[in-house]
VOBA-1610 file (N, C-alpha, C; in pm, whole numbers, padded with zeros to 5 digits, always signed):
BEGIN
Met+00083-00120+00000Met+00000+00000+00000Met+00086+00125+00000Asn+00157+00153+00111Asn+00249+00264+00119Asn+00383+00214+00168Thr+00489+00282+00131Thr+00622+00242+00176Thr+00649+00300+00312Pro+00725+00228+00398Pro+00751+00276+00532Pro+00844+00395+00533Ser+00828+00481+00631Ser+00918+00594+00650Ser+01041+00549+00727Thr+01152+00615+00702Thr+01272+00583+00777Thr+01277+00658+00909Glu+01184+00750+00929Glu+01182+00827+01053Glu+01116+00746+01162Ser+01178+00744+01284Ser+01124+00667+01395Ser+00988+00717+01438Ser+00959+00846+01412Ser+00831+00901+01452Ser+00720+00863+01356Gln+00756+00802+01244Gln+00658+00761+01144Gln+00673+00611+01115Pro+00639+00526+01210Pro+00659+00382+01191Pro+00562+00325+01088Leu+00602+00213+01030Leu+00510+00140+00944Leu+00407+00071+01032Val+00280+00085+00998Val+00171+00022+01072Val+00107-00084+00983Ser+00101-00205+01032Ser+00035-00315+00960Ser-00108-00328+01011Ile-00201-00340+00919Ile-00342-00361+00955Ile-00392-00487+00886Ile-00459-00572+00964Ile-00510-00701+00915Ile-00662-00701+00922Thr-00726-00742+00814Thr-00869-00771+00815Thr-00887-00918+00783Ile-00963-00988+00867Ile-01001-01126+00835Ile-01148-01126+00795Val-01182-01213+00701Val-01319-01213+00649Val-01355-01354+00602Tyr-01482-01388+00622Tyr-01538-01509+00562Tyr-01683-01479+00527Asn-01713-01480+00399Asn-01847-01447+00350Asn-01897-01316+00412Gly-01815-01214+00399Gly-01848-01084+00459Gly-01881-00977+00358Glu-01942-01016+00247Glu-01965-00922+00137Glu-02049-00800+00178Lys-02134-00816+00279Lys-02226-00708+00316Lys-02154-00583+00365His-02046-00601+00442His-01979-00486+00504His-01831-00474+00471Leu-01774-00571+00399Leu-01630-00573+00376Leu-01579-00446+00310Glu-01650-00396+00211Glu-01601-00279+00139Glu-01590-00157+00229Gln-01684-00141+00321Gln-01676-00030+00416Gln-01552-00042+00503Thr-01522-00164+00548Thr-01401-00188+00628Thr-01276-00151+00549Ile-01266-00201+00426Ile-01149-00174+00342Ile-01132-00024+00320Gln-01239+00043+00287Gln-01231+00187+00261Gln-01188+00264+00385Ser-01227+00215+00504Ser-01189+00285+00626Ser-01040+00273+00654Val-00978+00166+00605Val-00833+00151+00619Val-00760+00231+00512Leu-00804+00217+00388Leu-00738+00288+00279Leu-00755+00439+00290Gly-00857+00483+00362Gly-00884+00625+00377Gly-00820+00689+00499Gln-00730+00617+00568Gln-00666+00672+00686Gln-00580+00794+00652Thr-00577+00890+00743Thr-00494+01009+00725Thr-00347+00978+00744Tyr-00315+00870+00813Tyr-00176+00829+00834Tyr-00124+00760+00708Pro-00007+00798+00657Pro+00035+00749+00525Pro+00109+00616+00522His+00170+00573+00632His+00261+00459+00627His+00193+00332+00681Ile+00110+00274+00595Ile+00030+00158+00632Ile+00049+00047+00530Glu+00066-00077+00578Glu+00055-00193+00490Glu-00072-00267+00531Tyr-00154-00297+00433Tyr-00285-00356+00460Tyr-00288-00498+00406Ile-00327-00591+00494Ile-00329-00734+00464Ile-00470-00787+00488Ile-00523-00862+00393Ile-00656-00922+00409Ile-00644-01074+00402Ile-00702-01140+00502Ile-00703-01285+00510Ile-00847-01333+00493Asp-00875-01393+00378Asp-01008-01446+00350Asp-01007-01596+00376Gly-01113-01645+00440Gly-01118-01786+00480Gly-01175-01879+00375Gly-01170-01838+00249Gly-01227-01922+00142Gly-01373-01889+00118Ser-01405-01761+00115Ser-01544-01716+00100Ser-01609-01770-00027Thr-01739-01797-00017Thr-01817-01844-00132Thr-01910-01735-00185Asp-01911-01618-00120Asp-01992-01506-00169Asp-01902-01416-00254Ser-01932-01289-00263Ser-01855-01198-00348Ser-01738-01131-00275Ser-01701-01181-00156Ser-01593-01118-00079Ser-01462-01112-00158Val-01426-01220-00225Val-01300-01223-00299Val-01303-01122-00413Ser-01416-01107-00478Ser-01428-01007-00585Ser-01407-00866-00531Ile-01459-00841-00412Ile-01440-00710-00349Ile-01293-00689-00317Ile-01228-00792-00264Ile-01085-00781-00232Ile-01005-00752-00358Lys-01033-00824-00465Lys-00960-00805-00591Lys-00975-00662-00644Lys-01089-00603-00620Lys-01113-00464-00664Lys-01010-00369-00603Tyr-00969-00400-00478Tyr-00876-00311-00408Tyr-00734-00368-00401Ala-00710-00480-00470Ala-00581-00550-00461Ala-00460-00460-00487Pro-00464-00366-00583Pro-00346-00281-00606Pro-00307-00196-00486Gln-00401-00174-00394Gln-00373-00091-00277Gln-00341-00175-00152Leu-00340-00306-00169Leu-00310-00395-00057Leu-00165-00438-00060Ala-00108-00463+00058Ala+00027-00519+00064Ala+00025-00664+00020Arg-00076-00738+00066Arg-00095-00877+00026Arg-00233-00925+00072Trp-00278-01032+00009Trp-00403-01094+00052Trp-00401-01240+00010Ile-00477-01321+00083Ile-00492-01462+00049Ile-00637-01502+00068Ser-00676-01610+00002Ser-00808-01669+00022Ser-00790-01820+00028Glu-00811-01876+00146Glu-00795-02019+00167Glu-00865-02058+00297Pro-00905-02184+00312Pro-00969-02227+00437Pro-00875-02210+00555Asp-00934-02187+00672Asp-00855-02175+00794Asp-00923-02252+00906Lys-00862-02248+01023Lys-00914-02322+01138Lys-00995-02233+01232Gly-01038-02118+01184Gly-01116-02028+01266Gly-01054-01891+01278Ile-01115-01808+01361Ile-01074-01668+01374Ile-00929-01655+01417Ser-00890-01729+01520Ser-00754-01718+01573Ser-00651-01756+01466Asp-00679-01862+01393Asp-00588-01907+01288Asp-00574-01800+01180Ala-00686-01738+01142Ala-00681-01633+01041Ala-00599-01513+01089Phe-00621-01472+01215Phe-00540-01364+01271Phe-00391-01398+01266Asn-00359-01520+01305Asn-00218-01561+01312Asn-00154-01563+01174Lys-00229-01603+01071Lys-00177-01598+00935Lys-00141-01455+00897Gly-00228-01362+00932Gly-00202-01222+00900Gly-00082-01167+00974Ile-00071-01199+01103Ile+00041-01151+01184Ile+00174-01200+01126Ala+00175-01323+01078Ala+00298-01379+01021Ala+00343-01304+00896Met+00252-01234+00831Met+00285-01159+00708Met+00326-01015+00735Cys+00312-00969+00858Cys+00331-00827+00888Cys+00478-00787+00894Asn+00505-00666+00845Asn+00637-00605+00855Asn+00638-00483+00946Gly+00520-00435+00984Gly+00510-00311+01060Gly+00554-00324+01205Asp+00589-00211+01264Asp+00622-00208+01407Asp+00495-00222+01490Leu+00385-00166+01442Leu+00256-00176+01509Leu+00162-00258+01423Ile+00077-00339+01489Ile-00020-00423+01419Ile-00159-00397+01473Gly-00252-00365+01383Gly-00392-00347+01419Gly-00478-00450+01350Leu-00589-00487+01412Leu-00680-00588+01358Leu-00819-00528+01348Ile-00875-00526+01230Ile-01010-00473+01211Ile-01090-00573+01129Asn-01195-00628+01188Asn-01274-00732+01122Asn-01365-00674+01015Ala-01419-00762+00932Ala-01497-00720+00816Ala-01637-00667+00851Asp-01674-00668+00978Asp-01799-00605+01022Asp-01775-00466+01079Asp-01649-00429+01099Asp-01614-00308+01173Asp-01542-00209+01083Trp-01526-00085+01131Trp-01456+00014+01051Trp-01393+00120+01140Tyr-01282+00177+01091Tyr-01206+00278+01164Tyr-01260+00419+01141Glu-01238+00505+01239Glu-01245+00649+01215Glu-01124+00687+01129Lys-01137+00789+01047Lys-01034+00815+00946Lys-00899+00857+01006Asp-00898+00911+01128Asp-00772+00953+01190Asp-00728+00856+01300Cys-00782+00736+01299Cys-00751+00636+01402Cys-00601+00611+01413Val-00536+00575+01303Val-00396+00538+01309Val-00309+00657+01346Asp-00342+00775+01296Asp-00269+00896+01333Asp-00271+00915+01485Met-00388+00898+01546Met-00399+00918+01690Met-00323+00811+01768Val-00324+00689+01720Val-00252+00580+01786Val-00101+00606+01783Val-00049+00639+01666Val+00095+00663+01652Val+00139+00781+01738Ala+00055+00884+01745Ala+00088+01001+01826Ala+00089+00969+01975Ala+00007+00871+02016Ala-00012+00846+02160Ala+00075+00735+02216Ile+00120+00642+02134Ile+00178+00518+02189Ile+00312+00540+02257Gly+00393+00632+02211Gly+00519+00662+02278Gly+00602+00537+02301Arg+00644+00515+02426Arg+00725+00397+02460Arg+00640+00277+02504His+00508+00292+02497His+00420+00182+02538His+00419+00071+02434Asp+00369-00045+02477Asp+00361-00162+02389Asp+00229-00173+02315Ile+00123-00125+02378Ile-00013-00142+02324Ile-00090-00011+02340Ala-00156+00031+02233Ala-00244+00147+02239Ala-00385+00103+02201Tyr-00484+00163+02264Tyr-00624+00131+02235Tyr-00709+00252+02267Gly-00832+00252+02217Gly-00920+00367+02240Gly-01062+00326+02268Asp-01154+00414+02235Asp-01296+00391+02258Asp-01360+00341+02128Val-01472+00271+02144Val-01541+00215+02028Val-01686+00261+02029Gln-01738+00287+01911Gln-01878+00326+01896Gln-01956+00206+01841Tyr-02060+00166+01914Tyr-02140+00049+01874Tyr-02262+00093+01793Trp-02293+00009+01694Trp-02406+00037+01603Trp-02498-00085+01599Lys-02626-00057+01582Lys-02724-00165+01562Lys-02833-00115+01469Asn-02860-00193+01366Asn-02961-00157+01266Asn-02934-00019+01206Gly-02807+00010+01182Gly-02769+00135+01118Gly-02769+00257+01207Lys-02787+00239+01338Lys-02792+00353+01430Lys-02692+00334+01542Thr-02634+00446+01586Thr-02543+00443+01700Thr-02623+00413+01827Ile-02574+00318+01907Ile-02643+00291+02033Ile-02564+00339+02155Phe-02431+00323+02153Phe-02351+00382+02261Phe-02203+00383+02224Ile-02129+00462+02298Ile-01983+00467+02288Ile-01927+00409+02416Gln-01835+00314+02403Gln-01776+00250+02521Gln-01629+00285+02534Glu-01594+00331+02652Glu-01455+00362+02683Glu-01381+00236+02724Gly-01257+00221+02680Gly-01176+00107+02721Gly-01101+00135+02851Lys-01078+00029+02930Lys-01004+00043+03056Lys-00919-00082+03079His-00792-00075+03047His-00707-00194+03062His-00685-00231+03207Arg-00705-00137+03299Arg-00685-00167+03442Arg-00785-00272+03492Leu-00894-00291+03420Leu-00998-00385+03462Leu-00992-00519+03388Leu-00884-00544+03315Leu-00873-00668+03240Leu-00878-00792+03329Lys-00843-00778+03455Lys-00850-00892+03546Lys-00994-00939+03567Asn-01091-00853+03535Asn-01232-00888+03551Asn-01294-00946+03424Glu-01272-00878+03313Glu-01332-00919+03186Glu-01267-00840+03073Met-01316-00857+02951Met-01261-00788+02834Met-01305-00643+02838Thr-01218-00556+02888Thr-01250-00414+02904Thr-01167-00327+02810Val-01108-00388+02710Val-01036-00315+02605Val-01106-00346+02473Asn-01136-00244+02397Asn-01215-00261+02275Asn-01126-00309+02161His-01138-00438+02127His-01037-00500+02039His-01025-00439+01899Pro-01131-00380+01838Pro-01108-00318+01707Pro-01018-00194+01714Thr-00998-00141+01835Thr-00917-00021+01851Thr-00773-00052+01891Val-00740-00178+01910Val-00611-00216+01968Val-00501-00222+01862Phe-00386-00161+01895Phe-00266-00170+01812Phe-00152-00218+01902Val-00085-00324+01858Val+00016-00393+01940Val+00150-00390+01867Arg+00256-00365+01942Arg+00389-00374+01882Arg+00417-00519+01842Arg+00476-00536+01726Arg+00498-00670+01673Arg+00582-00755+01768Gly+00672-00692+01843Gly+00756-00765+01937Gly+00678-00837+02045Cys+00558-00787+02079Cys+00474-00855+02179Cys+00436-00994+02130Tyr+00399-01005+02003Tyr+00366-01134+01945Tyr+00489-01224+01938Val+00601-01165+01900Val+00725-01243+01888Val+00764-01304+02022His+00753-01225+02129His+00800-01269+02261His+00697-01353+02336Leu+00568-01326+02316Leu+00466-01389+02399Leu+00362-01472+02323Gly+00378-01482+02193Gly+00291-01569+02116Gly+00171-01499+02056Asn+00102-01572+01969Asn-00013-01519+01895Asn-00144-01563+01959Phe-00249-01568+01881Phe-00381-01606+01930Phe-00390-01757+01952Asn-00459-01795+02058Asn-00476-01936+02094Asn-00594-01995+02018Leu-00568-02100+01940Leu-00671-02157+01853Leu-00784-02226+01929Lys-00767-02252+02058Lys-00872-02323+02132Lys-00993-02235+02162Phe-00978-02103+02150Phe-01088-02014+02187Phe-01169-01974+02064Arg-01302-01978+02080Arg-01393-01942+01973Arg-01439-01797+01983Cys-01444-01744+02105Cys-01495-01609+02128Cys-01395-01517+02198Ala-01325-01569+02298Ala-01245-01485+02387Ala-01096-01490+02357Met-01062-01516+02232Met-00920-01523+02195Met-00848-01390+02215Asp-00920-01279+02194Asp-00858-01147+02213Asp-00836-01118+02362Tyr-00928-01164+02447Tyr-00912-01147+02591Tyr-00791-01225+02640Asp-00778-01350+02596Asp-00663-01431+02634Asp-00532-01362+02595Leu-00527-01310+02475Leu-00405-01245+02425Leu-00369-01123+02509Leu-00467-01036+02534Leu-00438-00911+02606Leu-00406-00935+02753Val-00472-01033+02816Val-00437-01066+02954Val-00295-01122+02960Arg-00261-01206+02863Arg-00125-01260+02856Arg-00021-01147+02847Phe-00048-01049+02762Phe+00043-00935+02750Phe+00048-00857+02882His-00069-00838+02943His-00081-00758+03065His-00003-00820+03180Val-00021-00950+03203Val+00044-01014+03318Val+00194-01031+03296Asn+00237-01019+03172Asn+00380-01029+03142Asn+00447-00892+03129Gly+00380-00790+03179Gly+00444-00660+03194Gly+00439-00569+03074Lys+00364-00602+02970Lys+00352-00512+02856Lys+00266-00393+02896Thr+00303-00275+02851Thr+00237-00153+02896Thr+00132-00107+02795Phe+00022-00053+02850Phe-00092-00008+02771Phe-00108+00143+02784Val-00159+00206+02678Val-00197+00346+02685Val-00334+00361+02619His-00420+00436+02687His-00556+00459+02637His-00560+00589+02558Val-00613+00582+02436Val-00635+00701+02353Val-00780+00744+02377Pro-00804+00859+02438Pro-00941+00897+02479Pro-01027+00951+02365His-01039+00872+02260His-01120+00911+02145His-01181+00786+02084Val-01290+00802+02011Val-01346+00691+01933Val-01250+00662+01819Leu-01197+00540+01816Leu-01105+00499+01710Leu-01171+00408+01607Ala-01273+00334+01651Ala-01335+00236+01562Ala-01484+00223+01590Asn-01551+00162+01496Asn-01695+00138+01505Asn-01720-00011+01491Met-01818-00060+01567Met-01841-00204+01574Met-01991-00234+01569Arg-02029-00331+01489Arg-02169-00373+01485Arg-02198-00469+01598Trp-02313-00454+01658Trp-02352-00531+01776Trp-02380-00676+01743Glu-02403-00707+01616Glu-02450-00842+01579Glu-02335-00939+01551Gly-02217-00919+01608Gly-02102-01005+01582Gly-02113-01140+01648Ile-02017-01228+01619Ile-02019-01364+01672Ile-02012-01366+01824Ser-01935-01273+01884Ser-01922-01273+02030Ser-02054-01234+02097Asp-02139-01158+02026Asp-02270-01124+02081Asp-02364-01243+02069Arg-02360-01315+01958Arg-02448-01431+01939Arg-02410-01546+02031Leu-02280-01561+02058Leu-02231-01672+02139Leu-02183-01622+02275Trp-02261-01536+02337Trp-02214-01468+02457Trp-02192-01563+02575Lys-02272-01668+02585Lys-02253-01763+02696Lys-02120-01837+02681Gln-02087-01875+02558Gln-01958-01938+02532Gln-01845-01842+02567Gly-01864-01714+02533Gly-01763-01614+02566Gly-01742-01600+02715Cys-01849-01607+02793Cys-01837-01599+02939Cys-01760-01719+02994Lys-01788-01838+02941Lys-01718-01958+02986Lys-01569-01950+02955Glu-01538-01905+02833Glu-01397-01893+02795Glu-01325-01788+02881Thr-01395-01679+02911Thr-01336-01575+02995Thr-01302-01630+03133Leu-01392-01711+03192Leu-01366-01772+03322Leu-01244-01863+03315Trp-01234-01944+03211Trp-01120-02035+03196Trp-00989-01955+03188Ile-00990-01847+03113Ile-00870-01764+03097Ile-00831-01700+03230Lys-00928-01651+03303Lys-00899-01588+03433Lys-00841-01689+03530Asn-00896-01810+03532Asn-00842-01913+03621Asn-00700-01953+03583Arg-00669-01942+03454Arg-00533-01974+03409Arg-00433-01868+03454Tyr-00469-01742+03436Tyr-00374-01634+03464Tyr-00383-01582+03608Phe-00497-01605+03674Phe-00515-01561+03812Phe-00566-01678+03897Pro-00487-01786+03908Pro-00534-01908+03977Pro-00562-01889+04125Asp-00503-01786+04185Asp-00526-01761+04328Asp-00660-01694+04353Lys-00734-01661+04247Lys-00862-01591+04262Lys-00977-01672+04203Arg-00967-01804+04213Arg-01068-01890+04149Arg-01209-01865+04202Leu-01224-01847+04333Leu-01357-01822+04388Leu-01411-01689+04338Lys-01329-01587+04343Lys-01370-01455+04294Lys-01403-01462+04146Asn-01323-01536+04071Asn-01348-01551+03927Asn-01483-01618+03901Lys-01516-01720+03982Lys-01643-01791+03964Lys-01761-01699+03996Leu-01750-01622+04103Leu-01857-01529+04139Leu-01876-01423+04031Tyr-01763-01376+03977Tyr-01772-01275+03871Tyr-01833-01336+03745Tyr-01810-01464+03723Tyr-01870-01532+03608Tyr-02022-01525+03614Tyr-02078-01550+03731Tyr-02224-01543+03745Tyr-02273-01399+03729Lys-02197-01306+03782Lys-02232-01165+03763Lys-02229-01128+03615His-02128-01181+03545His-02113-01156+03402His-02233-01209+03324Leu-02278-01330+03359Leu-02396-01388+03293Leu-02519-01300+03312Leu-02538-01252+03436Leu-02652-01165+03463Leu-02641-01032+03391Ala-02519-00978+03388Ala-02497-00847+03327Ala-02526-00847+03177Ile-02508-00963+03114Ile-02536-00973+02970Ile-02677-01026+02946Gly-02717-01125+03025Gly-02846-01190+03003Gly-02967-01103+03036Leu-02959-01031+03150Leu-03074-00949+03190Leu-03107-00840+03088Pro-03007-00765+03037Pro-03040-00664+02936Pro-03108-00721+02812Lys-03072-00844+02774Lys-03137-00907+02660Lys-03286-00931+02691Lys-03314-00971+02815Lys-03454-00989+02856Lys-03528-00855+02857Phe-03461-00751+02910Phe-03523-00618+02915Phe-03557-00567+02775Glu-03465-00590+02680Glu-03489-00544+02543Glu-03611-00612+02483Lys-03628-00742+02510Lys-03743-00814+02458Lys-03873-00762+02517Leu-03865-00711+02641Leu-03983-00657+02709Leu-03998-00506+02688His-03915-00452+02599His-03915-00307+02569His-03884-00224+02693Leu-03793-00277+02775Leu-03751-00208+02897Leu-03602-00174+02892Gly-03553-00150+02773Gly-03411-00123+02754Gly-03362-00001+02827Phe-03454+00090+02861Phe-03414+00212+02933Phe-03353+00179+03070Ile-03392+00066+03129Ile-03336+00026+03258Ile-03187-00004+03242Thr-03154-00078+03138Thr-03014-00110+03111Thr-02934+00015+03083Arg-02988+00104+03000Arg-02914+00227+02964Arg-02889+00313+03086Phe-02988+00321+03176Phe-02971+00401+03297Phe-02861+00342+03386Tyr-02865+00211+03406Tyr-02766+00147+03493Tyr-02625+00162+03436Arg-02611+00131+03306Arg-02477+00132+03247Arg-02419+00273+03238Ser-02503+00371+03219Ser-02452+00508+03208Ser-02418+00569+03344Arg-02478+00516+03452Arg-02457+00574+03584Arg-02369+00490+03676Phe-02376+00357+03665Phe-02314+00270+03765Phe-02213+00170+03712Ser-02211+00145+03583Ser-02120+00044+03528Ser-01975+00087+03544Ser-01886-00012+03565Ser-01743+00018+03575Ser-01686+00061+03441Leu-01754+00023+03332Leu-01715+00068+03199Leu-01806+00182+03157Asn-01747+00298+03131Asn-01826+00414+03093Asn-01887+00394+02955Lys-02020+00411+02947Lys-02090+00400+02820Lys-02176+00524+02802Arg-02153+00592+02691Arg-02231+00712+02661Arg-02338+00673+02560Phe-02463+00672+02607Phe-02574+00627+02523Phe-02630+00742+02442Glu-02673+00708+02321Glu-02741+00806+02238Glu-02880+00831+02293Lys-02928+00952+02275Lys-03063+00987+02320Lys-03168+00917+02236
//
């Protein structure tokens, strides 16, 4: 896409998109990367052997991509790992085919990361074409649950080299496992206090939320084995925190959830009126 700068203040940033039959939103994702205000980006797309028009969309933008492949994989983690293996950049970002960046996302990350290992920001959630809320990330709470918004995360390539890539055993919480692993091994995080990315609410982690809760508990017990009882109690709290709002929405009582999350939740959420 673009050639790297030799200046240390202008590092090459690698961005990976993974996709499988994502024709509905893939082009928006691609355009959000190609339209970044930051000039030194290599863009890599990993397609899992799509049978829809995803590959045709990728080919349309192929001259602006660093590389792309289309072949079967073993799931999300495997696709991410294929992309990481192709990266040359000092920083690596991951943006899925349902999500899209703000146009100055990479500029803000490069300006903020300094000597830190990982930079992340806030994410704006959408449902049925409308903004529903903006969620602030907080890495200090990773010991509880996934409190860093993964479409906004940029990681120095050395973190993957030293501590490994995504674990293929996880179907939903592979990003939580990765970030907790970095966190407990002393990698430093910096929060960029701006919306960096946009995410649709209808993703796989939302559909398989119970599986995600189970995987999160397993990960916490692995990295925080001295807190197994606390982890189990938080697991039940986590189930209620996700399950009850779904019930409220079905009963048209979503205002209860919005009031609680905007006033009392440990994760700040700014809801649209």
